[in-house]
C-alpha positions as CSV (number, residue, x, y, z in Angstrom):
1,M,-10.6,-14.2,-20.8
2,T,-11.5,-12.9,-17.4
3,R,-11.0,-9.9,-15.7
4,T,-8.8,-11.3,-13.0
5,Y,-6.5,-12.4,-16.4
6,W,-6.2,-9.2,-17.9
7,A,-6.0,-7.2,-14.5
8,A,-3.1,-10.2,-13.7
9,V,-1.4,-9.0,-17.3
10,T,-2.1,-5.6,-16.7
11,A,0.1,-5.7,-13.1
12,V,2.9,-7.3,-15.1
13,V,2.9,-4.6,-17.7
14,L,2.9,-1.5,-15.1
15,A,5.4,-3.4,-12.8
16,L,8.1,-3.0,-15.9
17,L,7.3,0.1,-17.2
18,F,7.3,1.6,-14.0
19,A,10.0,-0.5,-12.5
20,A,12.6,0.8,-15.2
21,G,11.8,4.4,-14.7
22,A,12.8,4.0,-11.1
23,V,15.7,2.8,-11.9
24,T,16.7,5.3,-14.2
25,V,16.0,7.9,-11.7
26,A,17.9,5.9,-8.7
27,A,20.9,5.9,-11.5
28,G,21.3,9.6,-12.3
29,N,24.3,11.0,-13.0
30,G,24.4,13.6,-10.6
31,N,22.9,16.1,-11.7
32,E,19.7,15.1,-10.8
33,D,18.3,15.0,-6.8
34,G,15.2,14.0,-7.3
35,G,13.6,17.3,-6.8
36,R,14.3,17.3,-3.0
37,G,17.2,19.8,-3.5
38,G,19.7,17.5,-1.4
39,S,22.5,15.4,-2.6
40,P,22.1,13.6,-5.8
41,A,20.1,10.2,-6.1
42,S,23.3,8.5,-7.9
43,R,22.8,4.6,-7.3
44,T,20.0,2.5,-6.1
45,P,18.6,2.3,-3.1
46,A,20.4,1.0,-0.2
47,E,18.3,-2.5,1.7
48,D,18.1,-0.6,4.5
49,S,16.6,2.6,3.2
50,A,13.1,4.0,3.1
51,D,12.3,3.0,-0.5
52,A,13.5,-0.4,0.0
53,G,11.6,-0.7,3.0
54,F,8.2,0.6,1.3
55,A,8.7,-1.2,-1.5
56,R,8.4,-4.3,0.5
57,D,6.3,-3.2,3.5
58,M,3.7,-2.0,1.3
59,S,3.4,-4.8,-0.9
60,V,2.8,-7.2,1.8
61,H,0.1,-4.9,3.0
62,H,-1.4,-4.6,0.0
63,Q,-1.8,-8.2,-0.3
64,Q,-4.1,-8.5,2.6
65,A,-6.3,-5.7,1.1
66,V,-6.6,-7.8,-2.6
67,E,-7.2,-11.1,-0.1
68,M,-10.2,-8.8,1.5
69,S,-11.6,-7.8,-1.6
70,F,-11.5,-11.1,-3.0
71,I,-13.7,-12.4,0.1
72,V,-16.1,-9.9,0.2
73,R,-16.9,-10.5,-3.4
74,D,-17.9,-13.8,-2.8
75,R,-19.6,-12.8,0.3
76,T,-22.5,-10.8,-0.7
77,K,-24.4,-9.9,-3.9
78,N,-24.4,-5.9,-3.5
79,E,-22.9,-4.2,-6.7
80,E,-21.9,-1.0,-5.0
81,V,-19.1,-3.1,-2.6
82,R,-18.3,-5.6,-4.7
83,R,-17.3,-2.7,-7.7
84,L,-15.3,-0.8,-5.0
85,A,-13.8,-4.4,-3.7
86,Y,-12.8,-5.0,-7.6
87,D,-11.7,-1.8,-7.8
88,I,-9.6,-1.9,-4.7
89,A,-7.9,-5.5,-5.6
90,N,-7.2,-4.3,-9.2
91,T,-5.8,-1.1,-8.4
92,Q,-3.3,-2.4,-5.2
93,A,-2.7,-5.5,-7.4
94,N,-1.4,-3.6,-9.7
95,Q,0.6,-1.3,-7.3
96,R,2.2,-4.2,-5.9
97,G,3.5,-5.5,-8.9
98,M,5.2,-2.3,-9.4
99,M,7.1,-2.5,-6.1
100,L,8.2,-5.6,-6.3
101,G,9.5,-5.0,-10.0
102,W,11.5,-2.2,-8.2
103,L,13.0,-4.6,-5.8
104,D,13.7,-7.2,-8.8
105,L,15.5,-4.2,-10.6
106,W,17.3,-2.8,-7.6
107,G,18.4,-6.2,-7.1
108,L,17.3,-6.4,-3.3
109,P,15.3,-8.9,-1.3
110,K,11.8,-9.0,-1.7
111,V,11.7,-10.3,2.4
112,S,13.5,-8.3,5.2
113,A,14.9,-10.1,7.9
114,G,14.7,-6.6,10.4
115,E,11.3,-5.5,12.0
116,P,8.6,-4.4,9.4
117,M,8.2,-0.8,9.2
118,A,11.9,0.1,10.6
119,W,12.2,2.7,7.8
120,M,9.6,4.5,9.2
121,T,11.8,5.4,12.0
122,K,14.8,7.5,9.5
123,P,14.4,11.0,8.8
124,G,13.2,12.4,5.8
125,S,14.9,12.8,3.0
126,D,14.9,16.4,2.9
127,G,16.9,15.9,6.5
128,G,13.8,15.9,8.9
129,H,11.3,13.9,9.9
130,G,8.8,15.2,7.3
131,G,6.1,16.7,9.6
132,H,4.3,13.8,10.1
133,G,5.9,12.3,12.9
134,S,7.7,9.2,13.6
135,H,5.4,6.3,12.9
136,G,8.1,3.1,13.6
137,T,6.1,1.6,16.5
138,H,3.5,-1.1,15.9
139,E,2.1,-3.9,18.0
140,V,2.4,-7.3,16.1
141,R,-0.5,-9.1,17.1
142,D,-2.6,-11.9,15.2
143,G,-1.1,-11.8,12.1
144,S,-1.4,-8.2,12.2
145,L,2.5,-6.7,10.7
146,M,1.6,-3.4,9.8
147,P,-0.8,-0.5,10.9
148,G,-4.4,-1.0,9.8
149,M,-3.7,-4.9,8.9
150,A,-6.9,-7.1,9.9
151,T,-5.7,-10.1,12.2
152,R,-6.2,-13.6,11.4
153,T,-9.4,-13.4,13.3
154,D,-11.3,-10.4,12.1
155,L,-10.6,-12.5,8.6
156,A,-12.0,-15.8,9.9
157,K,-15.0,-13.6,10.4
158,L,-15.3,-11.9,7.3
159,R,-14.8,-15.2,5.8
160,A,-18.0,-16.6,7.8
161,A,-20.3,-13.7,6.7
162,D,-22.7,-12.9,4.2
163,G,-25.3,-10.3,2.7
164,R,-25.2,-7.0,4.7
165,Q,-23.1,-8.5,7.6
166,A,-19.7,-8.9,5.4
167,E,-20.6,-5.9,3.4
168,I,-20.3,-3.9,7.3
169,L,-17.5,-5.6,8.4
170,Y,-15.3,-5.4,5.2
171,L,-16.0,-1.7,5.2
172,R,-14.7,-1.4,8.4
173,L,-11.9,-3.4,7.9
174,M,-11.1,-1.9,4.8
175,T,-11.4,1.5,6.2
176,A,-8.6,1.0,8.9
177,H,-6.6,-0.7,6.4
178,H,-6.9,2.3,4.2
179,K,-5.4,4.4,7.2
180,G,-2.9,2.5,7.5
181,G,-1.8,2.1,4.3
182,V,-2.1,6.3,4.3
183,T,0.4,6.6,7.1
184,M,2.7,4.0,5.1
185,A,2.5,5.9,1.9
186,Q,2.9,9.5,3.8
187,G,6.3,8.0,5.3
188,C,7.8,7.2,1.6
189,A,7.0,11.0,0.3
190,D,8.6,12.1,2.9
191,R,11.1,9.9,3.5
192,C,11.7,8.1,-0.3
193,E,14.4,9.0,-2.4
194,V,13.3,7.6,-5.9
195,A,10.9,10.5,-7.2
196,V,8.8,7.7,-9.2
197,E,8.3,6.0,-5.9
198,R,6.8,9.0,-4.0
199,S,4.8,10.2,-6.7
200,L,3.0,6.2,-6.6
201,A,3.1,6.7,-2.4
202,Q,1.6,10.4,-3.0
203,G,-1.2,8.9,-5.4
204,M,-1.8,6.3,-2.4
205,V,-2.2,8.9,0.3
206,D,-4.8,11.1,-2.4
207,A,-6.8,7.8,-3.7
208,Q,-7.5,6.2,-0.1
209,E,-8.0,8.9,1.8
210,S,-10.9,9.3,-1.2
211,E,-12.1,5.8,-0.5
212,I,-12.4,6.1,3.0
213,A,-14.7,9.0,2.7
214,L,-16.8,6.9,0.1
215,M,-16.8,4.0,2.5
216,A,-17.9,6.2,5.3
217,D,-21.1,6.8,3.2
218,L,-21.8,3.1,2.4
219,L,-21.1,2.3,6.4
220,K,-23.4,5.5,6.8
221,A,-26.0,3.5,4.5
222,R,-26.0,0.3,6.2
223,G,-26.6,2.4,9.2
224,A,-22.8,1.2,10.8
225,A,-19.9,3.5,11.4
226,P,-16.2,2.9,10.7
227,R,-14.5,1.5,13.9
228,P,-13.1,3.8,16.3
């Protein structure tokens, strides 16, 4: 069995377990408020809720991280970068499976006809705007649908690169990708109502900030720096 096979199996199992937990929280009996101290989450999230919007948009965001990680794995022999790429691909594939599983169990579409990131303009679930501002505006260009996402041109350059050049380009693209992901995950931590989803989002913030620091060190070791 390949590592890719087991990663896929793990993603499915975790998606089912975490999705079930999310539905249990969302379908509380009115005595639970998800830790917010506000109105109880007595039903599954609405289609235009922050919970659904985050699950949809971050699934797309994660898919590109997985794609870039598999590209660089085949473009370099450096074990340190390949290990980082595998860890990112495995983690984000698993998280994507969880979020898509939630949307399935909530009976909500995985693709929205609305604008990406529209959920980020909604007030935080505590009645405020979270404390990180409104990040709902994003210029969609050349395939970059959300903050930090690489463009089609960026991906073409990564596919054409080799060795150290591919490593530097990947680390720069993934650093920007993670920074955008942190913004989105913090938005869910501020706005989402389902406790297990907020917990996942906060975990993304913590893990991706740690990986941003690691990638800065890897770039420095290669005489490079993140994109300004």
